[in-house]
N, CA and C atoms of all chains as a GROMACS GRO file, in nm:
protein
  615
    1UNK      N    1  19.322  -4.781   1.696
    1UNK     CA    2  19.240  -4.788   1.574
    1UNK      C    3  19.126  -4.891   1.589
    2UNK      N    4  19.162  -5.005   1.653
    2UNK     CA    5  19.058  -5.109   1.668
    2UNK      C    6  18.945  -5.061   1.757
    3UNK      N    7  18.980  -4.972   1.852
    3UNK     CA    8  18.877  -4.924   1.944
    3UNK      C    9  18.768  -4.845   1.870
    4UNK      N   10  18.808  -4.777   1.761
    4UNK     CA   11  18.710  -4.701   1.683
    4UNK      C   12  18.608  -4.796   1.619
    5UNK      N   13  18.660  -4.906   1.565
    5UNK     CA   14  18.570  -5.004   1.504
    5UNK      C   15  18.479  -5.069   1.608
    6UNK      N   16  18.537  -5.095   1.726
    6UNK     CA   17  18.456  -5.153   1.834
    6UNK      C   18  18.346  -5.055   1.876
    7UNK      N   19  18.382  -4.926   1.884
    7UNK     CA   20  18.283  -4.824   1.921
    7UNK      C   21  18.172  -4.817   1.817
    8UNK      N   22  18.210  -4.818   1.690
    8UNK     CA   23  18.110  -4.814   1.582
    8UNK      C   24  18.020  -4.937   1.585
    9UNK      N   25  18.083  -5.054   1.612
    9UNK     CA   26  18.004  -5.177   1.619
    9UNK      C   27  17.905  -5.172   1.734
   10UNK      N   28  17.950  -5.118   1.848
   10UNK     CA   29  17.858  -5.108   1.964
   10UNK      C   30  17.743  -5.013   1.932
   11UNK      N   31  17.775  -4.898   1.868
   11UNK     CA   32  17.669  -4.802   1.835
   11UNK      C   33  17.565  -4.866   1.743
   12UNK      N   34  17.613  -4.929   1.635
   12UNK     CA   35  17.520  -4.988   1.539
   12UNK      C   36  17.445  -5.107   1.601
   13UNK      N   37  17.518  -5.191   1.675
   13UNK     CA   38  17.457  -5.310   1.734
   13UNK      C   39  17.351  -5.276   1.837
   14UNK      N   40  17.384  -5.183   1.927
   14UNK     CA   41  17.286  -5.144   2.029
   14UNK      C   42  17.165  -5.076   1.966
   15UNK      N   43  17.192  -4.992   1.865
   15UNK     CA   44  17.082  -4.925   1.795
   15UNK      C   45  16.991  -5.025   1.727
   16UNK      N   46  17.052  -5.126   1.661
   16UNK     CA   47  16.973  -5.228   1.592
   16UNK      C   48  16.892  -5.311   1.691
   17UNK      N   49  16.955  -5.343   1.805
   17UNK     CA   50  16.886  -5.423   1.908
   17UNK      C   51  16.765  -5.347   1.962
   18UNK      N   52  16.787  -5.221   1.997
   18UNK     CA   53  16.678  -5.141   2.054
   18UNK      C   54  16.567  -5.119   1.952
   19UNK      N   55  16.605  -5.090   1.827
   19UNK     CA   56  16.503  -5.070   1.723
   19UNK      C   57  16.427  -5.199   1.697
   20UNK      N   58  16.498  -5.311   1.699
   20UNK     CA   59  16.431  -5.440   1.677
   20UNK      C   60  16.329  -5.469   1.786
   21UNK      N   61  16.369  -5.446   1.912
   21UNK     CA   62  16.275  -5.468   2.023
   21UNK      C   63  16.155  -5.374   2.011
   22UNK      N   64  16.185  -5.248   1.984
   22UNK     CA   65  16.078  -5.147   1.973
   22UNK      C   66  15.981  -5.178   1.861
   23UNK      N   67  16.035  -5.214   1.744
   23UNK     CA   68  15.947  -5.244   1.631
   23UNK      C   69  15.871  -5.374   1.652
   24UNK      N   70  15.934  -5.470   1.720
   24UNK     CA   71  15.863  -5.594   1.751
   24UNK      C   72  15.743  -5.568   1.839
   25UNK      N   73  15.763  -5.488   1.945
   25UNK     CA   74  15.651  -5.454   2.034
   25UNK      C   75  15.544  -5.375   1.957
   26UNK      N   76  15.591  -5.278   1.878
   26UNK     CA   77  15.499  -5.191   1.802
   26UNK      C   78  15.413  -5.273   1.704
   27UNK      N   79  15.479  -5.359   1.628
   27UNK     CA   80  15.407  -5.441   1.530
   27UNK      C   81  15.314  -5.540   1.598
   28UNK      N   82  15.360  -5.599   1.709
   28UNK     CA   83  15.276  -5.693   1.783
   28UNK      C   84  15.151  -5.626   1.837
   29UNK      N   85  15.169  -5.508   1.894
   29UNK     CA   86  15.053  -5.434   1.948
   29UNK      C   87  14.958  -5.392   1.837
   30UNK      N   88  15.016  -5.356   1.720
   30UNK     CA   89  14.930  -5.318   1.606
   30UNK      C   90  14.842  -5.435   1.564
   31UNK      N   91  14.903  -5.554   1.553
   31UNK     CA   92  14.825  -5.673   1.514
   31UNK      C   93  14.719  -5.706   1.619
   32UNK      N   94  14.759  -5.695   1.747
   32UNK     CA   95  14.668  -5.725   1.857
   32UNK      C   96  14.548  -5.629   1.856
   33UNK      N   97  14.579  -5.500   1.844
   33UNK     CA   98  14.472  -5.400   1.846
   33UNK      C   99  14.384  -5.408   1.723
   34UNK      N  100  14.444  -5.441   1.608
   34UNK     CA  101  14.364  -5.454   1.485
   34UNK      C  102  14.272  -5.576   1.494
   35UNK      N  103  14.320  -5.683   1.560
   35UNK     CA  104  14.235  -5.800   1.577
   35UNK      C  105  14.118  -5.770   1.671
   36UNK      N  106  14.142  -5.688   1.772
   36UNK     CA  107  14.035  -5.652   1.865
   36UNK      C  108  13.933  -5.559   1.801
   37UNK      N  109  13.983  -5.456   1.731
   37UNK     CA  110  13.895  -5.357   1.670
   37UNK      C  111  13.933  -5.335   1.524
   38UNK      N  112  13.885  -5.420   1.435
   38UNK     CA  113  13.926  -5.408   1.293
   38UNK      C  114  13.884  -5.276   1.230
   39UNK      N  115  13.777  -5.214   1.280
   39UNK     CA  116  13.732  -5.088   1.220
   39UNK      C  117  13.829  -4.973   1.248
   40UNK      N  118  13.917  -4.992   1.347
   40UNK     CA  119  14.014  -4.888   1.380
   40UNK      C  120  14.147  -4.907   1.307
   41UNK      N  121  14.152  -5.001   1.214
   41UNK     CA  122  14.281  -5.040   1.154
   41UNK      C  123  14.357  -4.922   1.093
   42UNK      N  124  14.286  -4.837   1.018
   42UNK     CA  125  14.356  -4.726   0.952
   42UNK      C  126  14.412  -4.626   1.052
   43UNK      N  127  14.333  -4.595   1.157
   43UNK     CA  128  14.382  -4.502   1.258
   43UNK      C  129  14.499  -4.561   1.335
   44UNK      N  130  14.493  -4.690   1.362
   44UNK     CA  131  14.604  -4.756   1.432
   44UNK      C  132  14.729  -4.756   1.346
   45UNK      N  133  14.712  -4.772   1.214
   45UNK     CA  134  14.828  -4.769   1.124
   45UNK      C  135  14.894  -4.631   1.126
   46UNK      N  136  14.812  -4.525   1.130
   46UNK     CA  137  14.867  -4.389   1.136
   46UNK      C  138  14.948  -4.370   1.264
   47UNK      N  139  14.891  -4.415   1.376
   47UNK     CA  140  14.962  -4.400   1.503
   47UNK      C  141  15.090  -4.483   1.505
   48UNK      N  142  15.084  -4.603   1.448
   48UNK     CA  143  15.204  -4.688   1.440
   48UNK      C  144  15.312  -4.620   1.356
   49UNK      N  145  15.268  -4.561   1.245
   49UNK     CA  146  15.362  -4.493   1.156
   49UNK      C  147  15.431  -4.376   1.226
   50UNK      N  148  15.353  -4.298   1.302
   50UNK     CA  149  15.412  -4.185   1.375
   50UNK      C  150  15.510  -4.235   1.481
   51UNK      N  151  15.470  -4.339   1.554
   51UNK     CA  152  15.559  -4.394   1.656
   51UNK      C  153  15.686  -4.454   1.595
   52UNK      N  154  15.672  -4.513   1.476
   52UNK     CA  155  15.789  -4.569   1.408
   52UNK      C  156  15.890  -4.459   1.374
   53UNK      N  157  15.837  -4.342   1.332
   53UNK     CA  158  15.924  -4.228   1.302
   53UNK      C  159  16.000  -4.180   1.423
   54UNK      N  160  15.932  -4.180   1.539
   54UNK     CA  161  15.999  -4.136   1.662
   54UNK      C  162  16.097  -4.243   1.711
   55UNK      N  163  16.059  -4.369   1.690
   55UNK     CA  164  16.140  -4.481   1.741
   55UNK      C  165  16.276  -4.491   1.672
   56UNK      N  166  16.279  -4.464   1.541
   56UNK     CA  167  16.404  -4.486   1.469
   56UNK      C  168  16.489  -4.358   1.458
   57UNK      N  169  16.452  -4.253   1.529
   57UNK     CA  170  16.528  -4.128   1.519
   57UNK      C  171  16.670  -4.144   1.575
   58UNK      N  172  16.678  -4.198   1.696
   58UNK     CA  173  16.810  -4.208   1.761
   58UNK      C  174  16.900  -4.310   1.691
   59UNK      N  175  16.850  -4.432   1.655
   59UNK     CA  176  16.938  -4.525   1.580
   59UNK      C  177  16.986  -4.470   1.447
   60UNK      N  178  16.902  -4.388   1.380
   60UNK     CA  179  16.945  -4.329   1.252
   60UNK      C  180  17.065  -4.236   1.273
   61UNK      N  181  17.057  -4.153   1.378
   61UNK     CA  182  17.168  -4.063   1.408
   61UNK      C  183  17.291  -4.147   1.447
   62UNK      N  184  17.266  -4.257   1.520
   62UNK     CA  185  17.375  -4.348   1.557
   62UNK      C  186  17.444  -4.407   1.436
   63UNK      N  187  17.366  -4.444   1.335
   63UNK     CA  188  17.424  -4.499   1.211
   63UNK      C  189  17.513  -4.394   1.145
   64UNK      N  190  17.466  -4.269   1.143
   64UNK     CA  191  17.546  -4.161   1.084
   64UNK      C  192  17.679  -4.142   1.156
   65UNK      N  193  17.674  -4.142   1.289
   65UNK     CA  194  17.796  -4.124   1.368
   65UNK      C  195  17.889  -4.244   1.351
   66UNK      N  196  17.830  -4.365   1.346
   66UNK     CA  197  17.912  -4.484   1.329
   66UNK      C  198  17.983  -4.484   1.193
   67UNK      N  199  17.911  -4.442   1.088
   67UNK     CA  200  17.974  -4.435   0.955
   67UNK      C  201  18.086  -4.332   0.954
   68UNK      N  202  18.064  -4.223   1.026
   68UNK     CA  203  18.170  -4.121   1.038
   68UNK      C  204  18.293  -4.180   1.106
   69UNK      N  205  18.271  -4.255   1.214
   69UNK     CA  206  18.383  -4.317   1.285
   69UNK      C  207  18.459  -4.415   1.194
   70UNK      N  208  18.382  -4.495   1.119
   70UNK     CA  209  18.447  -4.598   1.036
   70UNK      C  210  18.524  -4.536   0.919
   71UNK      N  211  18.457  -4.444   0.847
   71UNK     CA  212  18.514  -4.399   0.719
   71UNK      C  213  18.600  -4.273   0.730
   72UNK      N  214  18.581  -4.193   0.834
   72UNK     CA  215  18.660  -4.070   0.846
   72UNK      C  216  18.764  -4.082   0.956
   73UNK      N  217  18.720  -4.118   1.076
   73UNK     CA  218  18.814  -4.124   1.189
   73UNK      C  219  18.914  -4.238   1.170
   74UNK      N  220  18.862  -4.358   1.136
   74UNK     CA  221  18.952  -4.473   1.120
   74UNK      C  222  19.013  -4.480   0.979
   75UNK      N  223  18.943  -4.422   0.882
   75UNK     CA  224  18.988  -4.435   0.744
   75UNK      C  225  19.086  -4.334   0.706
   76UNK      N  226  13.268  -5.187  -0.327
   76UNK     CA  227  13.396  -5.140  -0.378
   76UNK      C  228  13.418  -4.994  -0.346
   77UNK      N  229  13.308  -4.917  -0.357
   77UNK     CA  230  13.321  -4.775  -0.332
   77UNK      C  231  13.354  -4.746  -0.186
   78UNK      N  232  13.282  -4.820  -0.094
   78UNK     CA  233  13.306  -4.797   0.048
   78UNK      C  234  13.448  -4.837   0.086
   79UNK      N  235  13.502  -4.940   0.019
   79UNK     CA  236  13.638  -4.982   0.046
   79UNK      C  237  13.737  -4.872   0.007
   80UNK      N  238  13.715  -4.814  -0.110
   80UNK     CA  239  13.805  -4.710  -0.157
   80UNK      C  240  13.799  -4.585  -0.068
   81UNK      N  241  13.680  -4.556  -0.014
   81UNK     CA  242  13.666  -4.434   0.063
   81UNK      C  243  13.736  -4.442   0.198
   82UNK      N  244  13.776  -4.565   0.241
   82UNK     CA  245  13.845  -4.578   0.370
   82UNK      C  246  13.996  -4.570   0.357
   83UNK      N  247  14.045  -4.549   0.236
   83UNK     CA  248  14.190  -4.544   0.217
   83UNK      C  249  14.247  -4.419   0.283
   84UNK      N  250  14.357  -4.438   0.355
   84UNK     CA  251  14.420  -4.325   0.423
   84UNK      C  252  14.497  -4.240   0.324
   85UNK      N  253  14.475  -4.110   0.332
   85UNK     CA  254  14.550  -4.019   0.245
   85UNK      C  255  14.682  -3.982   0.314
   86UNK      N  256  14.793  -4.014   0.248
   86UNK     CA  257  14.925  -3.984   0.304
   86UNK      C  258  14.976  -3.854   0.240
   87UNK      N  259  14.997  -3.750   0.321
   87UNK     CA  260  15.040  -3.621   0.263
   87UNK      C  261  15.190  -3.618   0.233
   88UNK      N  262  15.234  -3.712   0.150
   88UNK     CA  263  15.377  -3.724   0.121
   88UNK      C  264  15.430  -3.599   0.049
   89UNK      N  265  15.350  -3.545  -0.045
   89UNK     CA  266  15.395  -3.427  -0.119
   89UNK      C  267  15.413  -3.308  -0.025
   90UNK      N  268  15.318  -3.290   0.068
   90UNK     CA  269  15.330  -3.178   0.164
   90UNK      C  270  15.453  -3.195   0.251
   91UNK      N  271  15.475  -3.319   0.299
   91UNK     CA  272  15.592  -3.346   0.382
   91UNK      C  273  15.720  -3.314   0.306
   92UNK      N  274  15.725  -3.360   0.180
   92UNK     CA  275  15.847  -3.339   0.100
   92UNK      C  276  15.872  -3.190   0.077
   93UNK      N  277  15.764  -3.116   0.047
   93UNK     CA  278  15.780  -2.971   0.023
   93UNK      C  279  15.832  -2.902   0.148
   94UNK      N  280  15.772  -2.934   0.263
   94UNK     CA  281  15.816  -2.870   0.389
   94UNK      C  282  15.959  -2.911   0.422
   95UNK      N  283  15.991  -3.040   0.404
   95UNK     CA  284  16.126  -3.087   0.436
   95UNK      C  285  16.230  -3.021   0.345
   96UNK      N  286  16.198  -3.011   0.214
   96UNK     CA  287  16.295  -2.949   0.123
   96UNK      C  288  16.309  -2.800   0.151
   97UNK      N  289  16.198  -2.734   0.189
   97UNK     CA  290  16.207  -2.592   0.224
   97UNK      C  291  16.298  -2.573   0.346
   98UNK      N  292  16.274  -2.656   0.448
   98UNK     CA  293  16.360  -2.649   0.567
   98UNK      C  294  16.505  -2.679   0.535
   99UNK      N  295  16.525  -2.777   0.447
   99UNK     CA  296  16.662  -2.814   0.408
   99UNK      C  297  16.732  -2.700   0.335
  100UNK      N  298  16.659  -2.632   0.245
  100UNK     CA  299  16.719  -2.518   0.174
  100UNK      C  300  16.757  -2.407   0.272
  101UNK      N  301  16.670  -2.381   0.370
  101UNK     CA  302  16.700  -2.275   0.469
  101UNK      C  303  16.824  -2.311   0.550
  102UNK      N  304  16.830  -2.437   0.597
  102UNK     CA  305  16.947  -2.480   0.676
  102UNK      C  306  17.074  -2.473   0.591
  103UNK      N  307  17.062  -2.516   0.465
  103UNK     CA  308  17.179  -2.513   0.376
  103UNK      C  309  17.226  -2.370   0.351
  104UNK      N  310  17.129  -2.278   0.334
  104UNK     CA  311  17.167  -2.138   0.314
  104UNK      C  312  17.238  -2.083   0.437
  105UNK      N  313  17.186  -2.118   0.554
  105UNK     CA  314  17.250  -2.072   0.678
  105UNK      C  315  17.393  -2.127   0.690
  106UNK      N  316  17.411  -2.255   0.653
  106UNK     CA  317  17.545  -2.313   0.658
  106UNK      C  318  17.636  -2.252   0.551
  107UNK      N  319  17.576  -2.213   0.436
  107UNK     CA  320  17.660  -2.157   0.330
  107UNK      C  321  17.714  -2.019   0.367
  108UNK      N  322  17.656  -1.957   0.472
  108UNK     CA  323  17.716  -1.834   0.523
  108UNK      C  324  17.853  -1.863   0.584
  109UNK      N  325  17.867  -1.984   0.637
  109UNK     CA  326  17.997  -2.026   0.692
  109UNK      C  327  18.096  -2.051   0.578
  110UNK      N  328  18.055  -2.136   0.483
  110UNK     CA  329  18.133  -2.160   0.361
  110UNK      C  330  18.047  -2.237   0.262
  111UNK      N  331  18.086  -2.234   0.135
  111UNK     CA  332  18.010  -2.306   0.032
  111UNK      C  333  18.017  -2.456   0.057
  112UNK      N  334  18.134  -2.502   0.102
  112UNK     CA  335  18.152  -2.644   0.134
  112UNK      C  336  18.054  -2.689   0.242
  113UNK      N  337  18.040  -2.605   0.346
  113UNK     CA  338  17.946  -2.638   0.454
  113UNK      C  339  17.803  -2.638   0.401
  114UNK      N  340  17.772  -2.547   0.310
  114UNK     CA  341  17.638  -2.538   0.252
  114UNK      C  342  17.599  -2.664   0.179
  115UNK      N  343  17.686  -2.710   0.088
  115UNK     CA  344  17.646  -2.831   0.014
  115UNK      C  345  17.660  -2.957   0.097
  116UNK      N  346  17.748  -2.956   0.197
  116UNK     CA  347  17.754  -3.070   0.290
  116UNK      C  348  17.623  -3.081   0.368
  117UNK      N  349  17.570  -2.965   0.411
  117UNK     CA  350  17.443  -2.965   0.483
  117UNK      C  351  17.330  -3.015   0.394
  118UNK      N  352  17.331  -2.973   0.268
  118UNK     CA  353  17.227  -3.017   0.174
  118UNK      C  354  17.231  -3.168   0.154
  119UNK      N  355  17.352  -3.222   0.142
  119UNK     CA  356  17.366  -3.367   0.124
  119UNK      C  357  17.324  -3.441   0.251
  120UNK      N  358  17.356  -3.383   0.368
  120UNK     CA  359  17.312  -3.444   0.494
  120UNK      C  360  17.161  -3.453   0.501
  121UNK      N  361  17.092  -3.350   0.454
  121UNK     CA  362  16.946  -3.354   0.452
  121UNK      C  363  16.892  -3.455   0.354
  122UNK      N  364  16.956  -3.463   0.237
  122UNK     CA  365  16.912  -3.560   0.135
  122UNK      C  366  16.927  -3.703   0.185
  123UNK      N  367  17.033  -3.728   0.264
  123UNK     CA  368  17.055  -3.863   0.318
  123UNK      C  369  16.937  -3.904   0.406
  124UNK      N  370  16.872  -3.807   0.471
  124UNK     CA  371  16.753  -3.841   0.548
  124UNK      C  372  16.629  -3.851   0.460
  125UNK      N  373  16.611  -3.755   0.370
  125UNK     CA  374  16.483  -3.742   0.298
  125UNK      C  375  16.459  -3.861   0.204
  126UNK      N  376  16.561  -3.904   0.130
  126UNK     CA  377  16.541  -4.009   0.029
  126UNK      C  378  16.502  -4.144   0.093
  127UNK      N  379  16.576  -4.196   0.194
  127UNK     CA  380  16.531  -4.322   0.254
  127UNK      C  381  16.397  -4.310   0.325
  128UNK      N  382  16.369  -4.191   0.380
  128UNK     CA  383  16.244  -4.173   0.452
  128UNK      C  384  16.124  -4.173   0.356
  129UNK      N  385  16.142  -4.113   0.239
  129UNK     CA  386  16.035  -4.115   0.138
  129UNK      C  387  16.008  -4.260   0.094
  130UNK      N  388  16.113  -4.336   0.079
  130UNK     CA  389  16.100  -4.479   0.046
  130UNK      C  390  16.021  -4.551   0.156
  131UNK      N  391  16.055  -4.522   0.283
  131UNK     CA  392  15.990  -4.583   0.399
  131UNK      C  393  15.839  -4.555   0.398
  132UNK      N  394  15.803  -4.429   0.375
  132UNK     CA  395  15.660  -4.390   0.373
  132UNK      C  396  15.589  -4.462   0.259
  133UNK      N  397  15.652  -4.466   0.144
  133UNK     CA  398  15.593  -4.531   0.027
  133UNK      C  399  15.565  -4.680   0.054
  134UNK      N  400  15.659  -4.747   0.120
  134UNK     CA  401  15.644  -4.890   0.144
  134UNK      C  402  15.543  -4.920   0.256
  135UNK      N  403  15.545  -4.836   0.363
  135UNK     CA  404  15.458  -4.862   0.478
  135UNK      C  405  15.311  -4.855   0.438
  136UNK      N  406  15.276  -4.759   0.351
  136UNK     CA  407  15.136  -4.741   0.314
  136UNK      C  408  15.097  -4.818   0.188
  137UNK      N  409  15.172  -4.922   0.157
  137UNK     CA  410  15.136  -5.003   0.041
  137UNK      C  411  15.010  -5.086   0.072
  138UNK      N  412  14.998  -5.136   0.194
  138UNK     CA  413  14.881  -5.214   0.235
  138UNK      C  414  14.806  -5.142   0.346
  139UNK      N  415  14.675  -5.146   0.339
  139UNK     CA  416  14.593  -5.082   0.441
  139UNK      C  417  14.474  -5.171   0.474
  140UNK      N  418  14.413  -5.145   0.591
  140UNK     CA  419  14.293  -5.219   0.630
  140UNK      C  420  14.323  -5.338   0.719
  141UNK      N  421  14.220  -5.380   0.793
  141UNK     CA  422  14.237  -5.487   0.891
  141UNK      C  423  14.272  -5.621   0.826
  142UNK      N  424  14.219  -5.645   0.704
  142UNK     CA  425  14.247  -5.772   0.637
  142UNK      C  426  14.394  -5.786   0.601
  143UNK      N  427  14.459  -5.674   0.578
  143UNK     CA  428  14.599  -5.676   0.537
  143UNK      C  429  14.694  -5.642   0.651
  144UNK      N  430  14.649  -5.660   0.777
  144UNK     CA  431  14.731  -5.617   0.892
  144UNK      C  432  14.866  -5.689   0.895
  145UNK      N  433  14.865  -5.820   0.865
  145UNK     CA  434  14.991  -5.894   0.869
  145UNK      C  435  15.087  -5.846   0.759
  146UNK      N  436  15.031  -5.813   0.642
  146UNK     CA  437  15.116  -5.760   0.534
  146UNK      C  438  15.170  -5.623   0.570
  147UNK      N  439  15.084  -5.544   0.637
  147UNK     CA  440  15.123  -5.410   0.680
  147UNK      C  441  15.242  -5.415   0.776
  148UNK      N  442  15.234  -5.506   0.875
  148UNK     CA  443  15.342  -5.518   0.974
  148UNK      C  444  15.470  -5.572   0.908
  149UNK      N  445  15.454  -5.670   0.820
  149UNK     CA  446  15.570  -5.722   0.748
  149UNK      C  447  15.638  -5.615   0.665
  150UNK      N  448  15.555  -5.534   0.600
  150UNK     CA  449  15.609  -5.424   0.520
  150UNK      C  450  15.678  -5.319   0.606
  151UNK      N  451  15.621  -5.296   0.726
  151UNK     CA  452  15.681  -5.200   0.819
  151UNK      C  453  15.823  -5.242   0.857
  152UNK      N  454  15.840  -5.371   0.888
  152UNK     CA  455  15.973  -5.422   0.926
  152UNK      C  456  16.070  -5.413   0.808
  153UNK      N  457  16.022  -5.455   0.691
  153UNK     CA  458  16.110  -5.453   0.573
  153UNK      C  459  16.149  -5.310   0.537
  154UNK      N  460  16.050  -5.219   0.545
  154UNK     CA  461  16.076  -5.079   0.510
  154UNK      C  462  16.176  -5.017   0.606
  155UNK      N  463  16.164  -5.049   0.734
  155UNK     CA  464  16.257  -4.993   0.834
  155UNK      C  465  16.398  -5.045   0.810
  156UNK      N  466  16.409  -5.175   0.784
  156UNK     CA  467  16.541  -5.234   0.757
  156UNK      C  468  16.605  -5.168   0.635
  157UNK      N  469  16.524  -5.154   0.529
  157UNK     CA  470  16.576  -5.093   0.406
  157UNK      C  471  16.617  -4.948   0.430
  158UNK      N  472  16.537  -4.878   0.511
  158UNK     CA  473  16.567  -4.737   0.538
  158UNK      C  474  16.702  -4.722   0.610
  159UNK      N  475  16.724  -4.803   0.712
  159UNK     CA  476  16.851  -4.794   0.786
  159UNK      C  477  16.967  -4.836   0.696
  160UNK      N  478  16.946  -4.941   0.615
  160UNK     CA  479  17.053  -4.986   0.524
  160UNK      C  480  17.085  -4.877   0.422
  161UNK      N  481  16.982  -4.815   0.365
  161UNK     CA  482  17.005  -4.707   0.267
  161UNK      C  483  17.079  -4.590   0.330
  162UNK      N  484  17.040  -4.557   0.455
  162UNK     CA  485  17.108  -4.447   0.525
  162UNK      C  486  17.257  -4.478   0.544
  163UNK      N  487  17.285  -4.602   0.587
  163UNK     CA  488  17.425  -4.641   0.607
  163UNK      C  489  17.502  -4.638   0.474
  164UNK      N  490  17.438  -4.686   0.367
  164UNK     CA  491  17.505  -4.688   0.236
  164UNK      C  492  17.532  -4.545   0.188
  165UNK      N  493  17.434  -4.457   0.203
  165UNK     CA  494  17.452  -4.318   0.159
  165UNK      C  495  17.563  -4.250   0.238
  166UNK      N  496  17.565  -4.272   0.370
  166UNK     CA  497  17.673  -4.213   0.451
  166UNK      C  498  17.809  -4.266   0.406
  167UNK      N  499  17.817  -4.399   0.387
  167UNK     CA  500  17.943  -4.458   0.344
  167UNK      C  501  17.986  -4.402   0.208
  168UNK      N  502  17.889  -4.388   0.117
  168UNK     CA  503  17.922  -4.334  -0.016
  168UNK      C  504  17.971  -4.190  -0.007
  169UNK      N  505  17.905  -4.110   0.076
  169UNK     CA  506  17.946  -3.969   0.089
  169UNK      C  507  18.086  -3.960   0.150
  170UNK      N  508  18.111  -4.038   0.255
  170UNK     CA  509  18.241  -4.028   0.323
  170UNK      C  510  18.355  -4.085   0.238
  171UNK      N  511  18.324  -4.178   0.148
  171UNK     CA  512  18.433  -4.236   0.068
  171UNK      C  513  18.447  -4.167  -0.068
  172UNK      N  514  18.336  -4.131  -0.132
  172UNK     CA  515  18.342  -4.080  -0.269
  172UNK      C  516  18.356  -3.928  -0.277
  173UNK      N  517  18.296  -3.856  -0.180
  173UNK     CA  518  18.307  -3.709  -0.183
  173UNK      C  519  18.428  -3.666  -0.102
  174UNK      N  520  18.525  -3.610  -0.168
  174UNK     CA  521  18.651  -3.582  -0.098
  174UNK      C  522  18.640  -3.464   0.001
  175UNK      N  523  18.605  -3.342  -0.043
  175UNK     CA  524  18.592  -3.239   0.062
  175UNK      C  525  18.449  -3.237   0.118
  176UNK      N  526  18.434  -3.279   0.241
  176UNK     CA  527  18.304  -3.275   0.309
  176UNK      C  528  18.323  -3.209   0.444
  177UNK      N  529  18.231  -3.116   0.476
  177UNK     CA  530  18.236  -3.052   0.608
  177UNK      C  531  18.145  -3.134   0.700
  178UNK      N  532  18.207  -3.224   0.777
  178UNK     CA  533  18.132  -3.324   0.852
  178UNK      C  534  18.036  -3.264   0.956
  179UNK      N  535  18.074  -3.160   1.033
  179UNK     CA  536  17.978  -3.105   1.129
  179UNK      C  537  17.847  -3.060   1.064
  180UNK      N  538  17.857  -2.994   0.947
  180UNK     CA  539  17.735  -2.949   0.878
  180UNK      C  540  17.652  -3.068   0.833
  181UNK      N  541  17.719  -3.171   0.780
  181UNK     CA  542  17.649  -3.291   0.731
  181UNK      C  543  17.573  -3.361   0.843
  182UNK      N  544  17.643  -3.388   0.955
  182UNK     CA  545  17.579  -3.461   1.065
  182UNK      C  546  17.475  -3.376   1.136
  183UNK      N  547  17.504  -3.246   1.152
  183UNK     CA  548  17.408  -3.158   1.220
  183UNK      C  549  17.278  -3.150   1.141
  184UNK      N  550  17.289  -3.129   1.009
  184UNK     CA  551  17.168  -3.117   0.927
  184UNK      C  552  17.092  -3.248   0.925
  185UNK      N  553  17.166  -3.360   0.919
  185UNK     CA  554  17.099  -3.490   0.922
  185UNK      C  555  17.021  -3.508   1.052
  186UNK      N  556  17.086  -3.475   1.165
  186UNK     CA  557  17.019  -3.491   1.296
  186UNK      C  558  16.897  -3.400   1.305
  187UNK      N  559  16.910  -3.276   1.259
  187UNK     CA  560  16.797  -3.182   1.263
  187UNK      C  561  16.682  -3.234   1.177
  188UNK      N  562  16.715  -3.286   1.058
  188UNK     CA  563  16.610  -3.336   0.968
  188UNK      C  564  16.541  -3.459   1.026
  189UNK      N  565  16.617  -3.545   1.094
  189UNK     CA  566  16.557  -3.664   1.156
  189UNK      C  567  16.456  -3.621   1.262
  190UNK      N  568  16.498  -3.528   1.349
  190UNK     CA  569  16.408  -3.484   1.456
  190UNK      C  570  16.289  -3.405   1.400
  191UNK      N  571  16.317  -3.319   1.301
  191UNK     CA  572  16.208  -3.241   1.240
  191UNK      C  573  16.112  -3.332   1.163
  192UNK      N  574  16.165  -3.438   1.102
  192UNK     CA  575  16.079  -3.532   1.028
  192UNK      C  576  15.979  -3.601   1.120
  193UNK      N  577  16.027  -3.644   1.239
  193UNK     CA  578  15.936  -3.705   1.337
  193UNK      C  579  15.829  -3.607   1.382
  194UNK      N  580  15.871  -3.483   1.410
  194UNK     CA  581  15.776  -3.380   1.454
  194UNK      C  582  15.676  -3.347   1.343
  195UNK      N  583  15.724  -3.346   1.218
  195UNK     CA  584  15.638  -3.313   1.103
  195UNK      C  585  15.528  -3.418   1.086
  196UNK      N  586  15.566  -3.546   1.102
  196UNK     CA  587  15.466  -3.652   1.090
  196UNK      C  588  15.366  -3.648   1.205
  197UNK      N  589  15.409  -3.594   1.319
  197UNK     CA  590  15.319  -3.577   1.432
  197UNK      C  591  15.222  -3.462   1.406
  198UNK      N  592  15.272  -3.354   1.347
  198UNK     CA  593  15.189  -3.235   1.325
  198UNK      C  594  15.096  -3.250   1.205
  199UNK      N  595  15.149  -3.304   1.093
  199UNK     CA  596  15.066  -3.324   0.973
  199UNK      C  597  15.048  -3.474   0.956
  200UNK      N  598  14.944  -3.528   1.016
  200UNK     CA  599  14.922  -3.673   1.016
  200UNK      C  600  14.850  -3.719   0.889
  201UNK      N  601  14.874  -3.845   0.850
  201UNK     CA  602  14.791  -3.903   0.744
  201UNK      C  603  14.646  -3.908   0.791
  202UNK      N  604  14.554  -3.872   0.704
  202UNK     CA  605  14.413  -3.865   0.742
  202UNK      C  606  14.337  -3.988   0.692
  203UNK      N  607  14.290  -4.074   0.785
  203UNK     CA  608  14.204  -4.185   0.741
  203UNK      C  609  14.070  -4.129   0.691
  204UNK      N  610  14.031  -4.165   0.568
  204UNK     CA  611  13.905  -4.115   0.512
  204UNK      C  612  13.794  -4.217   0.536
  205UNK      N  613  13.680  -4.168   0.578
  205UNK     CA  614  13.567  -4.258   0.606
  205UNK      C  615  13.465  -4.253   0.495
   0.00000   0.00000   0.00000
């Protein structure tokens, strides 16, 4: 039973770590690029938004599977 | 003031929601051929994606323009955190409060909606107005 919780913790933790790194790089690059070319700010925001949607796809599915493990398999 | 307003990006949130709900209804109907339980489980799986994602879009586009870049990035991080937290809460609520749930339909529809949502934002992009 404990292994299920450990598996869920690893899924959520790794997903959070990867999303955090990805969003940190994404936000940093957005600020950097906006500082270089302020007139491109709106287009850069659109591209950041699209990349954010792609970036969080896998962690979102991971959260769903982890909740299933915690509340259905272990519960 | 006028030139500032004309640079605001138009976010096609209504179009996205209409397409997402149409896709969700089709997937739910297909699952309901299996059973009614699978049909409504699939519908709930789609809603678990759509509601936090609509919140995310609403928060991300609260600030625009180069002057507000730091607010934009801060909002992006907060919106993403809230989105993942809302998704986890909704999943936990469904698994604990809804007694008969067909889990394969729920998770499959959620995964399809997540992937389709990313593709939809790629295909129908917000248009920066000049």
